[in-house]
C-alpha angles and dihedrals in degrees: 000000000000114000117233129208134191137169140216148094121313112291099199150350091284090058092047090052092047089050089054091049091051089049095048091054098039093054100026091243126155113259091248094052092048093048090049092050096048096047099041092061095053129247091257089074096053125091124193134193110211126202115198088348094304121111108252102168140013142189134177119230120211119197113208137114138260124219107232118169089350095304128104109239114199108249140184111215120199128212141155096042109177140162124201112252093241089058101045119125096023102098095259095132089051093052090044089057092046091059095039096049091047091051092050094047092050087050089058106255115146099194142034128191135187145165107241127226085186127014103204093065092054095041089057089061095044107269122132134183107274111161147002143242116210129204114224123202122185130178111239093217090066093060101085098129100145097224116142103137095109123068116254119188141153116287120243133195090261089064095061097096094049092044090052091048090048091052092049095053089049095046095046089069093049114082113234095009116138127258088220128223131194093284095060093040089057088054093051096047101033109023113183115299093355146067123231117223112227129213127180131203115215131201138162091296094049122249106019095168147350145187135213112200142179122205116214126182117235121196110244119155121304095330118051117227127213126240115206116220111192114204088188137008121176131167121177098183133040092244093054091047090056093044090054095047090048090051091051089047092054087070093065093109090058108028135035106180119057113186131191137150133238139105134323088253096061106168099206091068089068087070094056112098098216133027089259092143141074128220115193135163113268097181145324119241125216128225131206121196105219097178111021099196094043094047092050092049092045100060127074125252134204113287116239093025127108131181150124138239129195109214136195110193127185118204120177094194107036116048087189088067097047118097144033126332134173115222112205117188124190134147096003095306140084140225120197122199128175121254131035134134098295096228095158111055126190144137117257087251090063091046090063095069090039093050092050095040092240093131126021122239090255091050091052090047091052089050088054091244098115139039122197146137119258095259090053089048091052094046093047091048091056096043096047096041121123143094121331111268116250137162134206101202130078119204 
């Protein structure tokens, strides 16, 4: 009997329950936690691949943005990818992504990003490593900065709009950070099985910084210590940065380790007197360009720099991306037109780390992911220059 497959959001309660069961087994979660996770995000964000009418694989899509070159690029994040045990090893996840990526491109999304549990699957459908998330540990006893000039108080629900605006100002200046939507803000404020406590720092211009923190007990001798996990930490002025670090340092009698996530270039560490901190790679994220011209035109580019690149892109999934394009950059913006001489040749996978600036053109050439003449390499190195892409949020 011939197997049939179809794709789409859950149709009924039975399929929501099946998606929760797949999630529980894929991520070793309890049935209750998986059910809560699947339902709290809403069925409209779920996609299923069915085999013979039964759910075989699932994922969650997350609509948001990503700041690249100072501009917010519309982005589809992907989380919760799971395959039912009976269907593993049969290419179900690959076919799920073929359907999903086509739907998202047809919807108009230029870009998709995810954190991989396994890279070969995502490379098969055009994703490539394109940025990093770092784990930052600071010893609380090193944060005696003596700054208390700004007001710090507990956050209330009425602060939400000001806090989100504060984050957006901060994130826009950090290459690769998310332009958050509701899904990510939920993870910041109410991480799984916990609630983060928020505090804001106010100055003459209103909210200049804030922190969300979770206190965890760590067994340590007769008296347990706390560890502070920050789900978010933002300061938009030097005074707010010092006040927040002072606040965290005030926990030193209770806590030793303070943890948050960000980039390797975390600016707050410049205020710490000694190197009583650790910055280590947490995970790399992967990017997939769904619409090459639209993605290139959506991101920001270096001001005061102009130039052109003749691209030759290969894409096994989207014929619309396959071919030659001319990228013309001027005044911080780009225009892309079809045609040109194709002097810089690469697969759409190789275009991802070039697009974000994660790898230089010469590094990609050395990895065998790009071919170009010297003039094109030099032009691409200038156009795609900038800070290394990083991200605070996990999804």
